[in-house]
N, CA, C and O atoms as CSV, one atom per row, in Angstrom:
chain,resi,resn,atom,element,x,y,z
A,1,MET,N,N,0.860,-1.182,0.000
A,1,MET,CA,C,0.000,0.000,0.000
A,1,MET,C,C,0.906,1.245,0.000
A,1,MET,O,O,1.870,1.322,0.762
A,2,ARG,N,N,0.589,2.189,-0.842
A,2,ARG,CA,C,1.356,3.434,-0.899
A,2,ARG,C,C,1.241,4.181,0.425
A,2,ARG,O,O,0.233,4.072,1.123
A,3,GLU,N,N,2.280,4.942,0.766
A,3,GLU,CA,C,2.310,5.668,2.042
A,3,GLU,C,C,1.150,6.659,2.174
A,3,GLU,O,O,0.548,6.760,3.242
A,4,ASP,N,N,0.831,7.387,1.105
A,4,ASP,CA,C,-0.262,8.356,1.202
A,4,ASP,C,C,-1.610,7.643,1.374
A,4,ASP,O,O,-2.488,8.134,2.084
A,5,ALA,N,N,-1.771,6.485,0.722
A,5,ALA,CA,C,-3.010,5.716,0.886
A,5,ALA,C,C,-3.095,5.160,2.304
A,5,ALA,O,O,-4.176,5.111,2.891
A,6,LYS,N,N,-1.955,4.741,2.855
A,6,LYS,CA,C,-1.940,4.218,4.218
A,6,LYS,C,C,-2.279,5.314,5.223
A,6,LYS,O,O,-3.011,5.072,6.182
A,7,ARG,N,N,-1.751,6.518,5.007
A,7,ARG,CA,C,-2.072,7.653,5.896
A,7,ARG,C,C,-3.556,7.985,5.830
A,7,ARG,O,O,-4.176,8.267,6.856
A,8,GLU,N,N,-4.131,7.953,4.630
A,8,GLU,CA,C,-5.571,8.229,4.484
A,8,GLU,C,C,-6.411,7.156,5.170
A,8,GLU,O,O,-7.415,7.463,5.813
A,9,LEU,N,N,-5.998,5.899,5.030
A,9,LEU,CA,C,-6.719,4.815,5.700
A,9,LEU,C,C,-6.623,4.982,7.221
A,9,LEU,O,O,-7.620,4.809,7.922
A,10,ALA,N,N,-5.446,5.313,7.733
A,10,ALA,CA,C,-5.274,5.529,9.179
A,10,ALA,C,C,-6.161,6.677,9.653
A,10,ALA,O,O,-6.785,6.587,10.710
A,11,ARG,N,N,-6.216,7.734,8.888
A,11,ARG,CA,C,-7.071,8.884,9.229
A,11,ARG,C,C,-8.542,8.454,9.288
A,11,ARG,O,O,-9.276,8.845,10.196
A,12,SER,N,N,-8.952,7.657,8.324
A,12,SER,CA,C,-10.330,7.164,8.286
A,12,SER,C,C,-10.618,6.251,9.481
A,12,SER,O,O,-11.686,6.338,10.087
A,13,LEU,N,N,-9.671,5.381,9.817
A,13,LEU,CA,C,-9.847,4.488,10.968
A,13,LEU,C,C,-9.934,5.275,12.273
A,13,LEU,O,O,-10.700,4.907,13.164
A,14,ARG,N,N,-9.157,6.356,12.397
A,14,ARG,CA,C,-9.232,7.203,13.599
A,14,ARG,C,C,-10.609,7.849,13.710
A,14,ARG,O,O,-11.148,7.989,14.808
A,15,ALA,N,N,-11.168,8.236,12.589
A,15,ALA,CA,C,-12.480,8.890,12.593
A,15,ALA,C,C,-13.616,7.900,12.850
A,15,ALA,O,O,-14.713,8.304,13.234
A,16,ASN,N,N,-13.362,6.614,12.642
A,16,ASN,CA,C,-14.411,5.604,12.771
A,16,ASN,C,C,-14.003,4.478,13.719
A,16,ASN,O,O,-14.185,3.301,13.407
A,17,MET,N,N,-13.461,4.837,14.861
A,17,MET,CA,C,-13.015,3.828,15.819
A,17,MET,C,C,-14.208,3.063,16.387
A,17,MET,O,O,-15.310,3.600,16.504
A,18,THR,N,N,-13.967,1.794,16.739
A,18,THR,CA,C,-15.018,0.995,17.369
A,18,THR,C,C,-15.270,1.523,18.780
A,18,THR,O,O,-14.468,2.291,19.312
A,19,ASP,N,N,-16.366,1.117,19.373
A,19,ASP,CA,C,-16.660,1.527,20.748
A,19,ASP,C,C,-15.542,1.103,21.695
A,19,ASP,O,O,-15.139,1.874,22.566
A,20,ALA,N,N,-15.039,-0.122,21.526
A,20,ALA,CA,C,-13.964,-0.621,22.391
A,20,ALA,C,C,-12.698,0.216,22.218
A,20,ALA,O,O,-12.036,0.540,23.204
A,21,GLU,N,N,-12.355,0.568,20.980
A,21,GLU,CA,C,-11.181,1.403,20.735
A,21,GLU,C,C,-11.365,2.781,21.352
A,21,GLU,O,O,-10.424,3.334,21.922
A,22,GLN,N,N,-12.554,3.337,21.246
A,22,GLN,CA,C,-12.815,4.652,21.845
A,22,GLN,C,C,-12.647,4.613,23.357
A,22,GLN,O,O,-12.076,5.533,23.943
A,23,ARG,N,N,-13.144,3.548,23.996
A,23,ARG,CA,C,-13.009,3.433,25.455
A,23,ARG,C,C,-11.543,3.342,25.857
A,23,ARG,O,O,-11.104,4.017,26.788
A,24,LEU,N,N,-10.789,2.505,25.152
A,24,LEU,CA,C,-9.374,2.368,25.488
A,24,LEU,C,C,-8.627,3.664,25.211
A,24,LEU,O,O,-7.750,4.038,25.989
A,25,TRP,N,N,-8.946,4.351,24.134
A,25,TRP,CA,C,-8.267,5.601,23.792
A,25,TRP,C,C,-8.451,6.659,24.883
A,25,TRP,O,O,-7.540,7.444,25.145
A,26,ARG,N,N,-9.616,6.680,25.511
A,26,ARG,CA,C,-9.841,7.632,26.613
A,26,ARG,C,C,-8.809,7.448,27.719
A,26,ARG,O,O,-8.417,8.414,28.373
A,27,TRP,N,N,-8.367,6.199,27.930
A,27,TRP,CA,C,-7.399,5.927,28.987
A,27,TRP,C,C,-5.957,6.076,28.526
A,27,TRP,O,O,-5.076,6.357,29.338
A,28,LEU,N,N,-5.703,5.892,27.235
A,28,LEU,CA,C,-4.327,5.942,26.736
A,28,LEU,C,C,-3.887,7.344,26.323
A,28,LEU,O,O,-2.698,7.661,26.367
A,29,ARG,N,N,-4.825,8.171,25.927
A,29,ARG,CA,C,-4.458,9.483,25.385
A,29,ARG,C,C,-3.857,10.389,26.453
A,29,ARG,O,O,-4.110,10.215,27.645
A,30,GLY,N,N,-3.072,11.340,26.021
A,30,GLY,CA,C,-2.532,12.362,26.915
A,30,GLY,C,C,-1.582,11.845,27.982
A,30,GLY,O,O,-1.556,12.377,29.092
A,31,HIS,N,N,-0.803,10.818,27.668
A,31,HIS,CA,C,0.220,10.298,28.589
A,31,HIS,C,C,-0.365,9.857,29.924
A,31,HIS,O,O,0.322,9.925,30.943
A,32,GLN,N,N,-1.601,9.412,29.946
A,32,GLN,CA,C,-2.266,9.064,31.196
A,32,GLN,C,C,-1.804,7.736,31.783
A,32,GLN,O,O,-1.954,7.519,32.985
A,33,LEU,N,N,-1.258,6.863,30.986
A,33,LEU,CA,C,-0.855,5.549,31.460
A,33,LEU,C,C,0.669,5.477,31.497
A,33,LEU,O,O,1.318,5.404,30.454
A,34,ALA,N,N,1.233,5.499,32.693
A,34,ALA,CA,C,2.692,5.431,32.898
A,34,ALA,C,C,3.417,6.533,32.134
A,34,ALA,O,O,4.566,6.362,31.727
A,35,GLU,N,N,2.754,7.645,31.946
A,35,GLU,CA,C,3.324,8.794,31.233
A,35,GLU,C,C,3.845,8.420,29.844
A,35,GLU,O,O,4.767,9.050,29.326
A,36,SER,N,N,3.242,7.387,29.252
A,36,SER,CA,C,3.651,6.936,27.927
A,36,SER,C,C,2.724,7.525,26.877
A,36,SER,O,O,1.509,7.586,27.064
A,37,ARG,N,N,3.312,7.954,25.777
A,37,ARG,CA,C,2.516,8.539,24.699
A,37,ARG,C,C,2.116,7.464,23.707
A,37,ARG,O,O,2.964,6.780,23.134
A,38,PHE,N,N,0.821,7.327,23.515
A,38,PHE,CA,C,0.288,6.387,22.529
A,38,PHE,C,C,-0.271,7.161,21.351
A,38,PHE,O,O,-0.789,8.269,21.497
A,39,ARG,N,N,-0.155,6.549,20.175
A,39,ARG,CA,C,-0.798,7.057,18.970
A,39,ARG,C,C,-1.873,6.050,18.584
A,39,ARG,O,O,-1.697,4.847,18.776
A,40,ARG,N,N,-2.978,6.533,18.044
A,40,ARG,CA,C,-4.046,5.622,17.631
A,40,ARG,C,C,-4.037,5.475,16.125
A,40,ARG,O,O,-3.730,6.414,15.391
A,41,GLN,N,N,-4.380,4.275,15.680
A,41,GLN,CA,C,-4.410,3.951,14.251
A,41,GLN,C,C,-3.141,4.487,13.577
A,41,GLN,O,O,-3.197,5.314,12.668
A,42,HIS,N,N,-2.018,3.995,14.047
A,42,HIS,CA,C,-0.715,4.494,13.612
A,42,HIS,C,C,-0.056,3.535,12.615
A,42,HIS,O,O,0.082,2.347,12.906
A,43,PRO,N,N,0.355,4.041,11.435
A,43,PRO,CA,C,1.038,3.189,10.462
A,43,PRO,C,C,2.388,2.696,11.005
A,43,PRO,O,O,3.214,3.485,11.463
A,44,VAL,N,N,2.590,1.381,10.944
A,44,VAL,CA,C,3.860,0.761,11.333
A,44,VAL,C,C,4.192,-0.230,10.229
A,44,VAL,O,O,3.516,-1.248,10.080
A,45,GLY,N,N,5.228,0.063,9.457
A,45,GLY,CA,C,5.564,-0.796,8.330
A,45,GLY,C,C,4.385,-0.888,7.385
A,45,GLY,O,O,3.777,0.129,7.052
A,46,PRO,N,N,4.050,-2.107,6.942
A,46,PRO,CA,C,2.940,-2.254,5.999
A,46,PRO,C,C,1.562,-2.287,6.669
A,46,PRO,O,O,0.548,-2.461,5.994
A,47,PHE,N,N,1.526,-2.123,7.990
A,47,PHE,CA,C,0.277,-2.263,8.750
A,47,PHE,C,C,-0.115,-0.962,9.436
A,47,PHE,O,O,0.651,0.001,9.477
A,48,ILE,N,N,-1.329,-0.963,9.973
A,48,ILE,CA,C,-1.791,0.136,10.817
A,48,ILE,C,C,-2.131,-0.469,12.166
A,48,ILE,O,O,-3.046,-1.284,12.283
A,49,ALA,N,N,-1.380,-0.060,13.186
A,49,ALA,CA,C,-1.598,-0.581,14.541
A,49,ALA,C,C,-2.741,0.188,15.186
A,49,ALA,O,O,-2.869,1.396,14.990
A,50,ASP,N,N,-3.580,-0.515,15.961
A,50,ASP,CA,C,-4.670,0.168,16.657
A,50,ASP,C,C,-4.103,1.254,17.570
A,50,ASP,O,O,-4.537,2.404,17.518
A,51,PHE,N,N,-3.131,0.882,18.408
A,51,PHE,CA,C,-2.477,1.831,19.312
A,51,PHE,C,C,-1.003,1.493,19.353
A,51,PHE,O,O,-0.638,0.318,19.403
A,52,ALA,N,N,-0.144,2.510,19.332
A,52,ALA,CA,C,1.295,2.284,19.356
A,52,ALA,C,C,1.970,3.281,20.285
A,52,ALA,O,O,1.723,4.485,20.219
A,53,CYS,N,N,2.824,2.757,21.147
A,53,CYS,CA,C,3.689,3.590,21.972
A,53,CYS,C,C,5.066,3.499,21.323
A,53,CYS,O,O,5.774,2.505,21.484
A,54,ILE,N,N,5.436,4.541,20.591
A,54,ILE,CA,C,6.670,4.540,19.811
A,54,ILE,C,C,7.880,4.401,20.731
A,54,ILE,O,O,8.778,3.601,20.470
A,55,GLU,N,N,7.897,5.176,21.796
A,55,GLU,CA,C,9.022,5.213,22.721
A,55,GLU,C,C,9.362,3.821,23.272
A,55,GLU,O,O,10.535,3.476,23.411
A,56,LYS,N,N,8.344,3.034,23.582
A,56,LYS,CA,C,8.571,1.710,24.171
A,56,LYS,C,C,8.364,0.579,23.172
A,56,LYS,O,O,8.463,-0.596,23.524
A,57,ARG,N,N,8.074,0.944,21.914
A,57,ARG,CA,C,7.871,-0.031,20.836
A,57,ARG,C,C,6.847,-1.087,21.243
A,57,ARG,O,O,7.079,-2.292,21.144
A,58,LEU,N,N,5.699,-0.578,21.705
A,58,LEU,CA,C,4.603,-1.429,22.142
A,58,LEU,C,C,3.372,-1.154,21.295
A,58,LEU,O,O,2.985,-0.001,21.103
A,59,ILE,N,N,2.764,-2.208,20.795
A,59,ILE,CA,C,1.539,-2.109,20.009
A,59,ILE,C,C,0.421,-2.805,20.782
A,59,ILE,O,O,0.603,-3.911,21.292
A,60,VAL,N,N,-0.734,-2.149,20.864
A,60,VAL,CA,C,-1.913,-2.728,21.493
A,60,VAL,C,C,-2.981,-2.855,20.412
A,60,VAL,O,O,-3.373,-1.870,19.788
A,61,GLU,N,N,-3.442,-4.084,20.202
A,61,GLU,CA,C,-4.459,-4.372,19.202
A,61,GLU,C,C,-5.747,-4.778,19.905
A,61,GLU,O,O,-5.721,-5.578,20.839
A,62,ILE,N,N,-6.864,-4.232,19.461
A,62,ILE,CA,C,-8.181,-4.554,19.988
A,62,ILE,C,C,-8.955,-5.237,18.864
A,62,ILE,O,O,-9.225,-4.636,17.825
A,63,ASP,N,N,-9.306,-6.502,19.089
A,63,ASP,CA,C,-9.910,-7.311,18.033
A,63,ASP,C,C,-11.383,-7.572,18.269
A,63,ASP,O,O,-11.811,-7.870,19.384
A,64,GLY,N,N,-12.141,-7.457,17.208
A,64,GLY,CA,C,-13.549,-7.849,17.220
A,64,GLY,C,C,-13.714,-9.140,16.438
A,64,GLY,O,O,-12.728,-9.799,16.105
A,65,GLY,N,N,-14.918,-9.494,16.152
A,65,GLY,CA,C,-15.206,-10.737,15.454
A,65,GLY,C,C,-14.666,-10.804,14.032
A,65,GLY,O,O,-14.558,-11.893,13.469
A,66,GLN,N,N,-14.325,-9.661,13.440
A,66,GLN,CA,C,-13.876,-9.639,12.049
A,66,GLN,C,C,-12.420,-10.055,11.893
A,66,GLN,O,O,-11.955,-10.243,10.769
A,67,HIS,N,N,-11.693,-10.202,12.994
A,67,HIS,CA,C,-10.265,-10.504,12.890
A,67,HIS,C,C,-10.023,-11.966,12.573
A,67,HIS,O,O,-10.734,-12.857,13.038
A,68,ASN,N,N,-9.002,-12.180,11.770
A,68,ASN,CA,C,-8.597,-13.504,11.328
A,68,ASN,C,C,-7.358,-13.911,12.124
A,68,ASN,O,O,-6.308,-13.287,11.968
A,69,PRO,N,N,-7.447,-14.938,12.974
A,69,PRO,CA,C,-6.306,-15.337,13.805
A,69,PRO,C,C,-5.046,-15.665,13.007
A,69,PRO,O,O,-3.939,-15.404,13.478
A,70,ILE,N,N,-5.189,-16.226,11.825
A,70,ILE,CA,C,-4.015,-16.563,11.015
A,70,ILE,C,C,-3.346,-15.281,10.518
A,70,ILE,O,O,-2.125,-15.148,10.602
A,71,ALA,N,N,-4.132,-14.346,10.007
A,71,ALA,CA,C,-3.581,-13.071,9.542
A,71,ALA,C,C,-2.990,-12.294,10.718
A,71,ALA,O,O,-1.927,-11.686,10.588
A,72,ASP,N,N,-3.678,-12.312,11.871
A,72,ASP,CA,C,-3.166,-11.614,13.055
A,72,ASP,C,C,-1.833,-12.193,13.500
A,72,ASP,O,O,-0.937,-11.453,13.907
A,73,SER,N,N,-1.699,-13.503,13.424
A,73,SER,CA,C,-0.455,-14.164,13.810
A,73,SER,C,C,0.692,-13.742,12.895
A,73,SER,O,O,1.800,-13.479,13.363
A,74,SER,N,N,0.429,-13.679,11.614
A,74,SER,CA,C,1.430,-13.251,10.646
A,74,SER,C,C,1.818,-11.792,10.876
A,74,SER,O,O,2.993,-11.430,10.818
A,75,ARG,N,N,0.827,-10.980,11.133
A,75,ARG,CA,C,1.039,-9.550,11.396
A,75,ARG,C,C,1.862,-9.355,12.669
A,75,ARG,O,O,2.807,-8.567,12.688
A,76,ASP,N,N,1.495,-10.083,13.743
A,76,ASP,CA,C,2.243,-9.991,15.002
A,76,ASP,C,C,3.693,-10.422,14.809
A,76,ASP,O,O,4.606,-9.811,15.365
A,77,ALA,N,N,3.903,-11.472,14.023
A,77,ALA,CA,C,5.265,-11.947,13.755
A,77,ALA,C,C,6.076,-10.863,13.051
A,77,ALA,O,O,7.253,-10.670,13.358
A,78,TRP,N,N,5.450,-10.152,12.105
A,78,TRP,CA,C,6.154,-9.063,11.418
A,78,TRP,C,C,6.542,-7.974,12.417
A,78,TRP,O,O,7.684,-7.514,12.429
A,79,PHE,N,N,5.583,-7.562,13.257
A,79,PHE,CA,C,5.878,-6.537,14.266
A,79,PHE,C,C,7.041,-6.976,15.148
A,79,PHE,O,O,7.966,-6.200,15.388
A,80,GLU,N,N,6.998,-8.210,15.627
A,80,GLU,CA,C,8.032,-8.692,16.546
A,80,GLU,C,C,9.392,-8.791,15.865
A,80,GLU,O,O,10.412,-8.497,16.488
A,81,ARG,N,N,9.426,-9.197,14.602
A,81,ARG,CA,C,10.694,-9.237,13.856
A,81,ARG,C,C,11.308,-7.851,13.735
A,81,ARG,O,O,12.523,-7.705,13.597
A,82,HIS,N,N,10.460,-6.842,13.789
A,82,HIS,CA,C,10.940,-5.468,13.644
A,82,HIS,C,C,11.017,-4.738,14.983
A,82,HIS,O,O,11.008,-3.508,15.032
A,83,GLY,N,N,11.093,-5.503,16.058
A,83,GLY,CA,C,11.378,-4.932,17.366
A,83,GLY,C,C,10.197,-4.420,18.171
A,83,GLY,O,O,10.390,-3.707,19.156
A,84,TRP,N,N,8.985,-4.766,17.776
A,84,TRP,CA,C,7.797,-4.321,18.496
A,84,TRP,C,C,7.283,-5.450,19.378
A,84,TRP,O,O,7.397,-6.624,19.027
A,85,ARG,N,N,6.723,-5.089,20.512
A,85,ARG,CA,C,6.004,-6.043,21.354
A,85,ARG,C,C,4.521,-5.813,21.112
A,85,ARG,O,O,4.076,-4.668,21.026
A,86,VAL,N,N,3.752,-6.888,21.002
A,86,VAL,CA,C,2.334,-6.779,20.655
A,86,VAL,C,C,1.476,-7.350,21.783
A,86,VAL,O,O,1.706,-8.465,22.252
A,87,LEU,N,N,0.491,-6.573,22.205
A,87,LEU,CA,C,-0.538,-7.038,23.124
A,87,LEU,C,C,-1.846,-7.044,22.342
A,87,LEU,O,O,-2.216,-6.047,21.722
A,88,ARG,N,N,-2.533,-8.165,22.377
A,88,ARG,CA,C,-3.761,-8.302,21.600
A,88,ARG,C,C,-4.893,-8.705,22.539
A,88,ARG,O,O,-4.767,-9.656,23.311
A,89,TYR,N,N,-5.999,-7.970,22.461
A,89,TYR,CA,C,-7.157,-8.200,23.327
A,89,TYR,C,C,-8.430,-8.228,22.489
A,89,TYR,O,O,-8.482,-7.657,21.400
A,90,TRP,N,N,-9.452,-8.899,23.010
A,90,TRP,CA,C,-10.761,-8.889,22.376
A,90,TRP,C,C,-11.517,-7.632,22.799
A,90,TRP,O,O,-11.288,-7.102,23.886
A,91,ASN,N,N,-12.412,-7.162,21.945
A,91,ASN,CA,C,-13.236,-5.977,22.238
A,91,ASN,C,C,-13.876,-6.058,23.620
A,91,ASN,O,O,-13.848,-5.086,24.375
A,92,HIS,N,N,-14.453,-7.213,23.954
A,92,HIS,CA,C,-15.192,-7.315,25.212
A,92,HIS,C,C,-14.278,-7.328,26.440
A,92,HIS,O,O,-14.770,-7.237,27.564
A,93,ASP,N,N,-12.956,-7.441,26.252
A,93,ASP,CA,C,-12.011,-7.428,27.375
A,93,ASP,C,C,-11.413,-6.051,27.633
A,93,ASP,O,O,-10.625,-5.886,28.565
A,94,VAL,N,N,-11.775,-5.063,26.825
A,94,VAL,CA,C,-11.087,-3.776,26.867
A,94,VAL,C,C,-11.162,-3.101,28.238
A,94,VAL,O,O,-10.250,-2.362,28.608
A,95,GLU,N,N,-12.214,-3.339,28.982
A,95,GLU,CA,C,-12.350,-2.713,30.308
A,95,GLU,C,C,-11.302,-3.237,31.289
A,95,GLU,O,O,-10.979,-2.566,32.270
A,96,ASP,N,N,-10.773,-4.428,31.028
A,96,ASP,CA,C,-9.886,-5.079,31.982
A,96,ASP,C,C,-8.418,-5.075,31.573
A,96,ASP,O,O,-7.614,-5.744,32.223
A,97,VAL,N,N,-8.040,-4.362,30.540
A,97,VAL,CA,C,-6.681,-4.485,30.013
A,97,VAL,C,C,-5.687,-3.465,30.561
A,97,VAL,O,O,-4.482,-3.647,30.384
A,98,LEU,N,N,-6.135,-2.421,31.205
A,98,LEU,CA,C,-5.223,-1.354,31.622
A,98,LEU,C,C,-4.116,-1.840,32.546
A,98,LEU,O,O,-2.957,-1.464,32.367
A,99,ALA,N,N,-4.446,-2.658,33.517
A,99,ALA,CA,C,-3.424,-3.156,34.442
A,99,ALA,C,C,-2.377,-3.963,33.683
A,99,ALA,O,O,-1.187,-3.878,33.983
A,100,ASP,N,N,-2.814,-4.740,32.709
A,100,ASP,CA,C,-1.887,-5.535,31.918
A,100,ASP,C,C,-0.980,-4.646,31.074
A,100,ASP,O,O,0.228,-4.874,31.016
A,101,ILE,N,N,-1.544,-3.645,30.427
A,101,ILE,CA,C,-0.747,-2.729,29.615
A,101,ILE,C,C,0.254,-1.989,30.499
A,101,ILE,O,O,1.416,-1.834,30.123
A,102,LEU,N,N,-0.185,-1.534,31.662
A,102,LEU,CA,C,0.701,-0.825,32.591
A,102,LEU,C,C,1.851,-1.728,33.041
A,102,LEU,O,O,2.997,-1.284,33.111
A,103,ARG,N,N,1.550,-2.987,33.345
A,103,ARG,CA,C,2.590,-3.933,33.756
A,103,ARG,C,C,3.639,-4.084,32.656
A,103,ARG,O,O,4.838,-4.087,32.937
A,104,VAL,N,N,3.196,-4.208,31.423
A,104,VAL,CA,C,4.121,-4.361,30.308
A,104,VAL,C,C,4.929,-3.086,30.090
A,104,VAL,O,O,6.141,-3.152,29.886
A,105,LEU,N,N,4.277,-1.933,30.131
A,105,LEU,CA,C,4.997,-0.661,29.982
A,105,LEU,C,C,6.102,-0.534,31.022
A,105,LEU,O,O,7.219,-0.127,30.706
A,106,ASP,N,N,5.787,-0.881,32.251
A,106,ASP,CA,C,6.772,-0.774,33.328
A,106,ASP,C,C,7.939,-1.735,33.141
A,106,ASP,O,O,9.041,-1.472,33.624
A,107,SER,N,N,7.708,-2.854,32.438
A,107,SER,CA,C,8.769,-3.851,32.260
A,107,SER,C,C,9.689,-3.539,31.082
A,107,SER,O,O,10.744,-4.158,30.944
A,108,ILE,N,N,9.305,-2.591,30.236
A,108,ILE,CA,C,10.098,-2.265,29.043
A,108,ILE,C,C,11.044,-1.114,29.368
A,108,ILE,O,O,10.627,-0.052,29.830
A,109,GLU,N,N,12.304,-1.351,29.118
A,109,GLU,CA,C,13.282,-0.281,29.306
A,109,GLU,C,C,13.247,0.607,28.087
A,109,GLU,O,O,13.170,0.142,26.949
A,110,CYS,N,N,13.303,1.868,28.348
A,110,CYS,CA,C,13.236,2.846,27.253
A,110,CYS,C,C,14.578,2.956,26.554
A,110,CYS,O,O,15.623,2.629,27.116
A,111,CYS,N,N,14.528,3.402,25.372
A,111,CYS,CA,C,15.665,3.611,24.476
A,111,CYS,C,C,16.863,3.991,25.220
A,111,CYS,O,O,17.918,4.206,24.623
């Protein structure tokens, strides 16, 4: 996908976030979690991550029923090969993920 097309798709995804993504974004935005800055619907390589903390190279993915486990596995492998850690949660678990994300953020040493 061309870079400009990927940026447009990311912009569209930000404007049309799922309810679960919106709830999680309320908690991640503005350095509220461990003073870490997250970006939403952020292009990373050939993909667009739901949420990415660039500083700690952490990606948080929120999956609904439309996600394909095989494609997600391939995508996660690409992220990990390129130095990213991936946390993947189901939409219905989004209320319970903050403690887990915070634990992982605290365990990652910064650049």
